[in-house]
ZAMARGU-4260 file (C-alpha; in steps of 0.2 Angstrom, whole numbers, plus 5000, padded with zeros to 4 digits):
<rodrens>
0) 5768/5816/4592 | 5770/5801/4581 | 5761/5786/4589 | 5774/5773/4583 | 5783/5767/4598
5) 5801/5762/4593 | 5809/5747/4601 | 5826/5757/4602 | 5829/5766/4619 | 5842/5779/4622
10) 5855/5775/4635 | 5853/5781/4653 | 5868/5792/4651 | 5868/5801/4634 | 5887/5803/4636
15) 5888/5786/4629 | 5884/5793/4612 | 5897/5808/4613 | 5909/5801/4600 | 5895/5796/4588
20) 5888/5814/4589 | 5905/5821/4584 | 5907/5808/4570 | 5890/5813/4564 | 5895/5831/4563
25) 5911/5827/4555 | 5902/5816/4542 | 5891/5830/4538 | 5906/5842/4534 | 5916/5828/4525
30) 5901/5824/4514 | 5897/5842/4510 | 5915/5847/4506 | 5917/5831/4495 | 5901/5835/4485
35) 5901/5854/4484 | 5915/5854/4471 | 5904/5846/4458 | 5887/5852/4464 | 5877/5857/4448
40) 5888/5846/4437 | 5879/5833/4426 | 5882/5814/4429 | 5890/5813/4412 | 5902/5828/4415
45) 5907/5821/4432 | 5910/5804/4423 | 5920/5812/4409 | 5931/5822/4420 | 5934/5811/4435
50) 5926/5794/4432 | 5923/5790/4450 | 5926/5803/4464 | 5935/5795/4478 | 5942/5810/4487
55) 5941/5829/4488 | 5943/5837/4471 | 5940/5855/4476 | 5958/5860/4471 | 5955/5852/4454
60) 5940/5864/4450 | 5947/5880/4458 | 5937/5880/4474 | 5943/5881/4492 | 5939/5865/4502
65) 5931/5874/4517 | 5917/5885/4510 | 5900/5892/4516 | 5886/5881/4512 | 5867/5881/4515
70) 5868/5862/4520 | 5880/5867/4534 | 5873/5884/4540 | 5855/5878/4540 | 5859/5862/4549
75) 5868/5870/4563 | 5856/5885/4565 | 5838/5880/4563 | 5838/5867/4577 | 5843/5881/4589
80) 5824/5884/4590 | 5826/5871/4604 | 5838/5881/4614 | 5830/5898/4610 | 5813/5891/4617
85) 5819/5882/4632 | 5821/5865/4624 | 5803/5860/4622 | 5801/5841/4618 | 5784/5846/4609
90) 5792/5860/4598 | 5780/5867/4584 | 5784/5872/4567 | 5779/5890/4571 | 5794/5892/4583
95) 5806/5884/4571 | 5800/5897/4558 | 5803/5911/4570 | 5821/5904/4572 | 5823/5906/4553
100) 5818/5924/4554 | 5829/5927/4569 | 5845/5920/4561 | 5843/5923/4543 | 5849/5939/4535
105) 5838/5941/4519 | 5847/5939/4503 | 5864/5936/4512 | 5864/5921/4523 | 5860/5902/4524
110) 5849/5900/4510 | 5850/5899/4491 | 5842/5916/4486 | 5835/5910/4470 | 5819/5920/4471
115) 5800/5918/4474 | 5794/5902/4466 | 5811/5896/4461 | 5820/5893/4477 | 5809/5883/4490
120) 5818/5890/4505 | 5818/5908/4499 | 5799/5906/4495 | 5796/5899/4512 | 5806/5914/4520
125) 5796/5927/4511 | 5780/5919/4517 | 5787/5919/4535 | 5792/5937/4532 | 5774/5941/4526
130) 5767/5935/4543 | 5762/5918/4536 | 5767/5906/4550 | 5773/5888/4548 | 5768/5876/4543
135) 5757/5885/4530 | 5773/5894/4525 | 5779/5878/4517 | 5763/5871/4510 | 5760/5865/4493
140) 5743/5874/4493 | 5752/5891/4495 | 5769/5887/4485 | 5765/5873/4473 | 5770/5855/4473
145) 5786/5859/4463 | 5792/5870/4478 | 5785/5860/4492 | 5792/5843/4486 | 5811/5849/4484
150) 5826/5842/4493 | 5828/5856/4506 | 5818/5848/4520 | 5831/5834/4521 | 5847/5843/4520
155) 5844/5853/4536 | 5837/5838/4546 | 5853/5830/4554 | 5854/5840/4570 | 5836/5835/4575
160) 5842/5817/4574 | 5859/5821/4583 | 5849/5829/4597 | 5839/5814/4600 | 5851/5799/4600
165) 5843/5783/4600 | 5826/5791/4601 | 5818/5790/4583 | 5801/5794/4589 | 5805/5811/4595
170) 5818/5814/4581 | 5804/5810/4568 | 5792/5821/4577 | 5804/5836/4577 | 5809/5833/4559
175) 5791/5833/4554 | 5789/5850/4562 | 5805/5857/4555 | 5802/5851/4537 | 5785/5859/4537
180) 5792/5876/4539 | 5797/5876/4520 | 5791/5859/4513 | 5776/5848/4511 | 5770/5831/4505
185) 5783/5818/4500 | 5798/5830/4505 | 5792/5830/4523 | 5790/5811/4523 | 5808/5808/4516
190) 5815/5820/4529 | 5806/5811/4543 | 5812/5794/4537 | 5830/5800/4537 | 5829/5808/4554
195) 5822/5792/4561 | 5836/5782/4553 | 5849/5793/4560 | 5842/5793/4578 | 5840/5774/4578
200) 5858/5772/4571 | 5865/5776/4588 | 5860/5759/4593 | 5856/5750/4577 | 5869/5747/4563
205) 5860/5736/4551 | 5856/5744/4534 | 5840/5734/4531 | 5834/5736/4549 | 5837/5755/4548
210) 5827/5756/4532 | 5813/5746/4539 | 5812/5757/4554 | 5813/5773/4544 | 5798/5767/4533
215) 5787/5764/4549 | 5788/5783/4551 | 5783/5787/4533 | 5765/5792/4529 | 5767/5792/4510
220) 5763/5776/4500 | 5771/5783/4485 | 5788/5785/4494 | 5786/5767/4502 | 5783/5760/4484
225) 5798/5769/4477 | 5810/5764/4491 | 5804/5746/4489 | 5808/5746/4470 | 5825/5754/4474
230) 5829/5740/4487 | 5825/5727/4474 | 5836/5735/4461 | 5851/5737/4473 | 5849/5719/4478
235) 5851/5712/4460 | 5864/5725/4453 | 5881/5720/4449 | 5888/5738/4449 | 5881/5754/4456
240) 5880/5762/4439 | 5866/5750/4435 | 5856/5757/4449 | 5860/5775/4444 | 5854/5771/4426
245) 5838/5764/4433 | 5835/5780/4443 | 5838/5790/4427 | 5825/5780/4418 | 5812/5780/4432
250) 5816/5794/4445 | 5827/5807/4437 | 5824/5826/4438 | 5813/5825/4422 | 5801/5814/4431
255) 5797/5827/4444 | 5793/5846/4444 | 5805/5859/4451 | 5823/5862/4449 | 5829/5851/4463
260) 5816/5838/4467 | 5817/5827/4483 | 5813/5810/4475 | 5828/5808/4464 | 5840/5814/4477
265) 5832/5804/4492 | 5833/5788/4482 | 5851/5791/4476 | 5855/5794/4495 | 5847/5778/4500
270) 5855/5769/4485 | 5872/5775/4491 | 5869/5770/4508 | 5864/5752/4503 | 5877/5749/4490
275) 5891/5757/4500 | 5888/5746/4515 | 5900/5749/4529 | 5913/5756/4517 | 5911/5775/4519
280) 5922/5780/4505 | 5913/5769/4493 | 5896/5776/4498 | 5902/5793/4497 | 5910/5790/4480
285) 5893/5784/4473 | 5884/5799/4480 | 5895/5811/4473 | 5899/5803/4456 | 5881/5801/4453
290) 5877/5820/4451 | 5861/5829/4455 | 5863/5837/4472 | 5880/5830/4477 | 5884/5840/4493
295) 5867/5837/4500 | 5866/5819/4497 | 5884/5816/4502 | 5882/5826/4518 | 5867/5817/4524
300) 5875/5800/4520 | 5891/5803/4529 | 5882/5810/4544 | 5871/5794/4545 | 5886/5783/4543
305) 5896/5793/4555 | 5883/5790/4568 | 5881/5772/4563 | 5899/5767/4562 | 5908/5780/4573
310) 5924/5788/4571 | 5933/5772/4564 | 5922/5774/4549 | 5933/5788/4543 | 5949/5779/4546
315) 5947/5765/4534 | 5952/5773/4518 | 5960/5790/4514 | 5962/5804/4527 | 5945/5813/4525
320) 5947/5822/4542 | 5964/5830/4540 | 5960/5842/4526 | 5944/5847/4535 | 5952/5849/4552
325) 5935/5851/4560 | 5932/5868/4551 | 5915/5875/4546 | 5906/5891/4544 | 5889/5894/4552
330) 5883/5909/4543 | 5869/5918/4552 | 5864/5934/4561 | 5876/5929/4576 | 5892/5934/4567
335) 5903/5929/4581 | 5897/5911/4580 | 5902/5910/4561 | 5920/5903/4563 | 5915/5887/4571
340) 5922/5869/4572 | 5915/5852/4574 | 5919/5851/4592 | 5910/5867/4596 | 5895/5861/4587
345) 5895/5844/4595 | 5895/5852/4612 | 5880/5862/4607 | 5871/5847/4601 | 5875/5837/4617
350) 5869/5851/4628 | 5852/5851/4618 | 5851/5832/4619 | 5854/5832/4638 | 5841/5846/4641
355) 5828/5837/4631 | 5831/5822/4642 | 5832/5831/4658 | 5850/5827/4660 | 5865/5838/4663
360) 5880/5840/4652 | 5896/5848/4658 | 5905/5854/4642 | 5923/5859/4644 | 5924/5877/4650
365) 5937/5882/4637 | 5933/5886/4619 | 5948/5874/4614 | 5950/5858/4623 | 5952/5846/4609
370) 5942/5832/4619 | 5937/5821/4605 | 5949/5808/4597 | 5959/5816/4583 | 5951/5834/4585
375) 5961/5849/4580 | 5947/5862/4580 | 5954/5871/4565 | 5972/5873/4572 | 5986/5872/4559
380) 6003/5877/4555 | 6002/5896/4553 | 6000/5900/4535 | 6007/5917/4538 | 6023/5910/4547
385) 6038/5920/4542 | 6054/5909/4539 | 6058/5891/4542 | 6044/5881/4551 | 6051/5871/4565
390) 6034/5863/4571 | 6028/5847/4563 | 6010/5846/4557 | 5998/5847/4572 | 5990/5832/4580
395) 5978/5829/4594 | 5988/5823/4609 | 5978/5807/4611 | 5985/5801/4595 | 6002/5798/4603
400) 5995/5793/4621 | 5998/5811/4628 | 5980/5814/4633 | 5968/5827/4627 | 5974/5843/4619
405) 5984/5850/4604 | 6001/5841/4602 | 6015/5853/4595 | 6030/5843/4590 | 6045/5854/4586
410) 6061/5849/4578 | 6078/5858/4577 | 6070/5873/4585 | 6085/5886/4587 | 6090/5904/4585
415) 6083/5910/4568 | 6072/5895/4566 | 6055/5896/4575 | 6038/5888/4573 | 6020/5894/4575
420) 6002/5887/4574 | 5986/5897/4573 | 5967/5896/4570 | 5956/5908/4561 | 5945/5920/4571
425) 5938/5929/4556 | 5936/5928/4537 | 5951/5924/4526 | 5959/5937/4515 | 5956/5939/4496
430) 5958/5929/4486 | 5958/5915/4499 | 5941/5920/4505 | 5928/5907/4502 | 5915/5920/4498
435) 5925/5925/4483 | 5923/5908/4476 | 5906/5903/4482 | 5889/5908/4479 | 5886/5908/4498
440) 5893/5923/4506 | 5903/5923/4522 | 5895/5936/4534 | 5905/5935/4551 | 5911/5945/4566
445) 5928/5940/4574 | 5927/5928/4588 | 5941/5937/4598 | 5943/5956/4601 | 5956/5968/4607
450) 5958/5969/4627 | 5951/5951/4629 | 5961/5940/4641 | 5967/5923/4634 | 5970/5909/4645
455) 5979/5893/4641 | 5986/5878/4650 | 6002/5870/4642 | 6011/5854/4647 | 6029/5853/4644
460) 6036/5835/4644 | 6054/5839/4647 | 6064/5852/4656 | 6073/5856/4639 | 6058/5868/4633
465) 6056/5882/4621 | 6049/5899/4625 | 6031/5902/4620 | 6022/5918/4614 | 6004/5922/4610
470) 6001/5932/4594 | 5987/5939/4584 | 5985/5943/4566 | 5974/5957/4561 | 5968/5967/4546
475) 5976/5984/4546 | 5967/6000/4539 | 5972/5995/4521 | 5966/5977/4523 | 5983/5970/4525
480) 5987/5957/4538 | 5998/5962/4552 | 6005/5951/4565 | 6007/5957/4583 | 6017/5946/4596
485) 6016/5945/4614 | 6031/5943/4626 | 6040/5926/4625 | 6036/5915/4641 | 6048/5903/4647
490) 6040/5886/4650 | 6044/5874/4664 | 6042/5855/4664 | 6024/5850/4669 | 6008/5861/4668
495) 6010/5880/4664 | 5995/5891/4667 | 5997/5906/4655 | 5987/5922/4652 | 5989/5936/4639
500) 5979/5951/4636 | 5976/5955/4618 | 5984/5972/4614 | 5974/5986/4605 | 5973/5984/4587
505) 5963/6001/4585 | 5946/5992/4584 | 5951/5982/4568 | 5946/5964/4566 | 5958/5950/4572
510) 5959/5937/4558 | 5969/5924/4568 | 5976/5920/4585 | 5991/5909/4587 | 6006/5902/4597
515) 6024/5903/4592 | 6039/5893/4599 | 6057/5900/4599 | 6073/5895/4607 | 6091/5902/4608
520) 6098/5885/4607 | 6093/5869/4598 | 6079/5860/4606 | 6068/5845/4600 | 6052/5838/4608
525) 6034/5841/4611 | 6022/5851/4621 | 6003/5849/4623 | 5991/5863/4624 | 5977/5856/4635
530) 5965/5871/4634 | 5964/5889/4628 | 5950/5901/4630 | 5944/5919/4630 | 5926/5924/4635
535) 5915/5938/4640 | 5915/5956/4633 | 5931/5965/4629 | 5938/5976/4642 | 5939/5990/4629
540) 5935/5987/4611 | 5936/6005/4604 | 5933/6010/4586 | 5936/6027/4579 | 5930/6036/4563
545) 5931/6028/4546 | 5947/6037/4541 | 5955/6033/4558 | 5952/6015/4554 | 5956/6016/4535
550) 5966/6031/4531 | 5967/6028/4512 | 5949/6023/4510 | 5936/6031/4499 | 5919/6035/4507
555) 5912/6024/4493 | 5922/6009/4498 | 5911/5996/4507 | 5923/5981/4506 | 5935/5986/4520
560) 5938/5972/4533 | 5933/5982/4548 | 5916/5985/4540 | 5914/5967/4536 | 5916/5963/4555
565) 5898/5968/4557 | 5884/5958/4551 | 5871/5969/4544 | 5852/5967/4540 | 5851/5985/4537
570) 5848/5988/4518 | 5863/6000/4517 | 5878/5999/4529 | 5893/6008/4524 | 5906/6021/4530
575) 5905/6040/4525 | 5917/6054/4525 | 5916/6059/4543 | 5908/6044/4551 | 5912/6027/4556
580) 5895/6020/4549 | 5881/6026/4540 | 5866/6015/4542 | 5850/6016/4532 | 5835/6005/4532
585) 5817/6009/4525 | 5807/5997/4536 | 5808/5989/4553 | 5822/5979/4560 | 5838/5985/4552
590) 5852/5980/4563 | 5871/5979/4562 | 5880/5969/4575 | 5896/5962/4581 | 5902/5952/4595
595) 5899/5935/4602 | 5885/5926/4612 | 5895/5926/4628 | 5897/5945/4629 | 5887/5947/4645
600) 5889/5963/4656 | 5895/5978/4646 | 5891/5995/4640 | 5890/5999/4621 | 5892/6017/4616
605) 5890/6026/4599 | 5890/6045/4594 | 5875/6046/4583 | 5869/6061/4572 | 5851/6063/4573
610) 5845/6062/4554 | 5830/6057/4546 | 5823/6041/4554 | 5809/6034/4564 | 5819/6024/4577
615) 5838/6023/4579 | 5848/6017/4594 | 5861/6005/4601 | 5858/5986/4602 | 5865/5975/4617
620) 5864/5957/4620 | 5859/5952/4602 | 5855/5934/4599 | 5850/5935/4581 | 5842/5950/4573
625) 5825/5948/4580 | 5830/5944/4598 | 5839/5958/4607 | 5838/5974/4618 | 5841/5991/4613
630) 5841/6009/4619 | 5832/6019/4605 | 5829/6037/4601 | 5813/6042/4593 | 5806/6060/4591
635) 5803/6067/4608 | 5808/6052/4618 | 5820/6038/4622 | 5815/6020/4626 | 5823/6004/4631
640) 5815/5990/4621 | 5815/5971/4621 | 5813/5963/4603 | 5807/5945/4604 | 5803/5938/4587
645) 5788/5949/4580 | 5784/5956/4597 | 5792/5972/4604 | 5790/5977/4622 | 5794/5995/4629
650) 5803/5991/4645 | 5806/6010/4650 | 5803/6027/4642 | 5808/6045/4646 | 5806/6062/4637
655) 5821/6067/4627 | 5822/6081/4614 | 5836/6084/4601 | 5839/6095/4586 | 5840/6090/4568
660) 5858/6085/4565 | 5863/6085/4583 | 5876/6072/4588 | 5871/6062/4604 | 5883/6051/4613
665) 5871/6036/4616 | 5876/6023/4629 | 5867/6007/4634 | 5873/5998/4649 | 5868/5979/4652
670) 5873/5973/4669 | 5865/5958/4676 | 5846/5961/4675 | 5848/5980/4674 | 5848/5990/4657
675) 5852/6008/4658 | 5851/6021/4644 | 5862/6037/4644 | 5863/6051/4632 | 5878/6062/4633
680) 5883/6053/4649 | 5867/6057/4658 | 5856/6043/4664 | 5838/6045/4656 | 5830/6028/4661
685) 5833/6010/4666 | 5823/5994/4666 | 5824/5976/4673 | 5826/5962/4660 | 5827/5943/4661
690) 5826/5935/4644 | 5844/5938/4637 | 5859/5937/4648 | 5872/5939/4635 | 5875/5943/4616
695) 5882/5954/4604 | 5881/5973/4602 | 5878/5986/4588 | 5865/5997/4580 | 5846/5998/4576
700) 5839/6009/4562 | 5821/6009/4556 | 5813/6020/4543 | 5828/6031/4539 | 5846/6034/4542
705) 5858/6036/4556 | 5876/6042/4554 | 5887/6036/4568 | 5905/6041/4573 | 5914/6029/4584
710) 5909/6013/4593 | 5915/6006/4610 | 5911/5991/4620 | 5918/5990/4638 | 5915/5976/4650
715) 5910/5981/4668 | 5923/5980/4681 | 5936/5981/4667 | 5937/5999/4663 | 5918/6002/4659
</rodrens>
């Protein structure tokens, strides 16, 4: 570990930093979304079109605001190496590289897939895939200086600092190990410097003090000299464009090898930090208006300033938070985690920070608790509301002094005039889908499924209350959105504890869940939704054949939304004439999974036709595509296996013969520590397990193909 001892010490109770962690997460999102719209534009093109960019311009260039982005997905995925490995304070780059392989779907998620020798992260991924462990996977010796000294080491670094509030020593150590997975040289030093600054910013707010501290962790004389020159230029400049001109003349892309070098972007980030001062909008405007890697630089800058200045930093100028509404995509192999928000990610970071410090952190039990000032967790006026909308724009209840929760204010609610709010739980429809207007794809599974039970606590502030109903909006077999409402519930004054079982939607993906308010008489007022949740495996998630799900589909159609609800690392994954899925993969570890990390005790069943393959089976408790259990059928035998990164352990085995093209009903039960494999409802073998207590379900195919008709997940004690 770095031998430098910082004078900054974390508070005894890390809860002190909760709002700053949330502000850092928000800042990352705000900066990325602000800069993403002009990423790839030249400095001159930005100046000609916008002069200075002071606010979001996505709508002006034909982009949605909330888009998938490598800066966001990588930031909130790669630090999971800490959780996945028991929160080691001395984590090594090899473990972080293994986390890359577990959570990345090749050519699809997280990274810019620009090719070997062109995209630094793609190149490092291919090294890891070949069995070259980190840190050699990111070395200049192997990949060239042009690859190794690109910007990517910095853009994923924020969560390593956020997980170590006021502990720059450990943040710098972890950042060095993380950066070495894909980078080398000055790129690592710049990432370490930034991580140390971000960690220290929980206690230290001075710009010069933070720069001096960050430099003490830097091992590159070249970087120290460049930053010294930059600080001198900033000190004497009358306008930020003078510094930008100096960077163009001395440290532009033309001065360094590669297509996205670290030094120009790192120096621009620091210039924006220095010249922006405590004015967050000004700093972001400089970072985005200056070109180069706009979303990366603005994302790092706003995260740093969010930590340093807290939530008030985003209240000085325009409303940066409102349009974002906490929303983000974390696009990886755990599809059920894709539709996330800043509050959920803050909880994960706080849990990591507490574990690293030997402390406990009691996160709210409910998915939605809106516990941070101004948080809305993606809830909005339902964009698919039919008729006049009687609910005013949603707010956090603490903004009006009503405590935590989502505040719903209704005006002139009456017969024929209703109101509804909702939150996305799956990808948006075309042409709204961010993946249709972004070069990063959204791979996701729904976060809610039919037969799950929704719970909510709702506070009514007066006795003159409306009726409330839950609803879901799902994709029907033709890909059209269909709304399904529950029965209205009469609210009483005070707290109302409500439950609703999500009705069957035929195994199709649910795109939104929402709340509607109705009344037979005119009412005005407000209610607060204090919490809302669903968890655990569904009671009965049942998918039929392809033509049961999509009656009008072609067998060559792979764009159906029910198919998209599975995240597939199998090379070919599509429906067929008489099957639900046809999976084919020429090598090892071809998976297709759905579900969420909190699916715990359940059975997963599929009717699998024994075709050409080496290994095929049903996956349970998947946490990524290299950490899971599976019940598999190979020639002459069945096995229960545990896949753990590159290692596969056979937990149990039994003989089993099948004929070519025979269809076998394969069921894997996961209950507590026990795994059981059944074929045609006959138990064949079982095993004890202790590594993974929960996770998604799906299929494994290796060295061939497996047609499958139907798929079911049933929670134990709930109809299993």
